[in-house]
N, C-alpha and C positions, 0 to 999 in steps of 0.2 A: 498397495492400493493407497495407503497413507500418503505416499509421497506424490502420486497423481492428484490426490485431493488437494494437497498444498499447492502444487503448480496451478490447479485451476482457480483456486481462491486467489492466489497471487496475481494471475492473469486477469481475473475479473477486477482485482483492485486497481492494478495499474490502469486499464483501461477507464475505469470510473474516475480515478485521480487525473488522468489525462483530460477528460472532459470537464472536471472542476476547475482545473488550473486555466488562468488566462493564457491564451495562445495555443491551447491544445498539447502543451508539453513537449515531447520530443519525436513524435511518431509513435505508431502503433507498437511496433516491436520493442522499442526501447523503453516505452511506457509499461508494457507487460514485464519486462525484465526488471525495470524499477519497482513494479508491484509485488513481485516475487521477493525482492530484497526488503521491500517496505514492510512485508509481514514480520520480518526479524525486527526492523527499526520500530515499527508500532507496537510490537510485544515488549519491546526493552523499555520505550517510552511509558507504556502504559504501567508496566511493573515498576519502574522507577517511581511515577507518581502515585503508585497504589491504587489505580483504578481498575474496577472491576465493572464491566458492563452488565453483569447479570442477566443477559439475553440468551438465546438459544445458541448453540455452538457454531452454527453457520453464519448467523446475523453478526454475532459477536467477533467471530474472527474475520469476516469481511470488513466491517467497520475498523477494526485494529490495523488490518493490511492497508485499508484505503488511507487512514490517518498516517501510517508510516510512509506510503507511497506519495502523498502529498507533500510531506516533510522532505523527501528526497528530490522530488521534483522542484520545490523551492530552492533547495540548496544548489542542485544542480544548475537551475536557471540563474543563480547568481554567477556560477562561473562560465555560464554560455555567454554572458554579456561582454 
C-alpha cells in the first residue's frame, strides 16, 4: 500500500509541476513520471539543505515532490531546447 501511496503523490506532484512550469512541461504522462522521480530529487535536495517542512505527512511529501519535479522539469527543459 505504501508503494501505491508513493506513486499517487508523485503523480500529483508531476501534474502540479507541469502546471507551474512555463509551457506546461512535457505532457501529462511524462510529467507524472518526472513527478515520481521528483519525489526522490526533492527529498535529496531538502535533506542536503537540511530543510524540514514540519507540516503534515501528505502536505510535506507533496510539496517535496513538487519541488523535485519542478527541478527535473527545469533541467529537462534545458536539454529539450
